[in-house]
C-alpha positions in Angstrom: 84.6 110.5 115.2 81.1 109.3 116.0 80.8 105.5 115.8 77.7 103.3 115.6 77.5 99.6 115.0 75.5 97.6 112.5 74.1 95.4 115.2 73.7 95.6 119.0 75.6 92.3 119.2 78.5 93.8 117.4 78.4 96.9 119.7 78.3 94.6 122.8 81.4 92.7 121.6 83.5 95.9 122.1 81.7 97.5 125.1 84.6 97.0 127.5 88.2 95.7 127.4 87.0 92.4 128.9 84.4 92.0 126.2 87.0 92.7 123.5 89.3 90.1 125.0 86.6 87.5 125.3 85.4 88.1 121.7 88.6 88.7 119.8 91.3 86.8 121.8 94.8 87.3 120.4 93.6 90.2 118.3 92.0 92.0 121.2 94.7 94.5 121.8 94.7 95.7 118.2 90.9 95.7 118.0 90.9 98.0 121.1 93.6 100.2 119.6 91.9 100.7 116.2 88.6 101.4 118.0 90.3 104.0 120.1 92.0 105.5 117.1 88.7 105.8 115.2 87.0 107.3 118.2 89.8 109.9 118.6 90.0 110.9 114.9 88.3 114.2 114.2 87.7 113.0 110.6 88.4 109.9 108.6 91.3 111.7 106.9 93.2 111.4 110.3 93.4 107.7 109.8 95.6 108.2 106.7 98.4 109.3 109.1 98.4 106.0 111.1 100.4 103.7 108.9 99.7 100.6 111.0 96.0 101.1 110.5 96.3 101.0 106.7 92.9 102.6 106.3 91.7 102.0 102.8 88.6 102.0 100.6 87.3 98.6 99.5 86.0 97.4 96.1 84.1 94.5 94.7 81.4 93.2 97.1 82.5 95.8 99.6 82.3 98.9 97.4 81.3 101.9 99.6 83.0 100.4 102.6 86.4 101.0 104.2 88.7 98.9 106.4 91.5 99.3 108.9 93.9 96.4 109.7 93.9 94.5 113.0 96.2 91.8 111.8 97.8 90.7 108.5 94.5 89.3 107.2 91.8 90.7 109.6 90.0 94.0 109.3 87.4 96.2 110.9 85.0 97.1 108.1 82.9 100.3 108.2 81.2 102.8 106.1 80.4 106.5 106.3 77.2 107.3 108.3 76.2 110.5 106.4 73.2 111.2 104.2 74.4 112.1 101.6 77.8 110.6 101.7 80.5 113.4 101.4 81.8 113.3 97.8 84.6 115.3 96.2 84.1 116.9 92.8 86.0 114.0 91.2 83.4 111.6 92.6 85.7 110.1 95.2 84.9 109.9 99.0 85.8 113.2 100.8 87.7 111.7 103.8 88.0 115.2 105.3 84.3 115.5 105.8 83.5 112.0 107.2 82.9 112.4 110.9 80.5 109.6 111.5 80.8 105.9 110.7 79.0 102.6 111.1 81.1 99.6 111.9 79.7 96.6 109.9 82.2 93.9 111.0 85.2 93.2 113.2 87.8 90.6 112.6 86.8 89.8 109.0 89.2 88.1 106.6 87.8 89.1 103.2 90.7 87.9 101.2 
């Protein structure tokens, strides 16, 4: 999957394993793992088959965004980077056609 970042600062925070360790401390290993899984996924639908990632759509203030788990309370939040967003006939997001995302935040606890 093609990944972009909302800000250059966010992109730099995950440029290398050393940057990830420096910026995410005890969660660094899982941040790196989820980043690698997202990069390797052909489509967003692939993430459904990684139970530990718990990829899910968000609601409320985060409607239109998705998240993967990096710890019990912390997530990587992203959104599809398509124009228009791939939608199924029932108006839901078509995960099988999402091949590009923008990561908006890493390490967020939105609970």
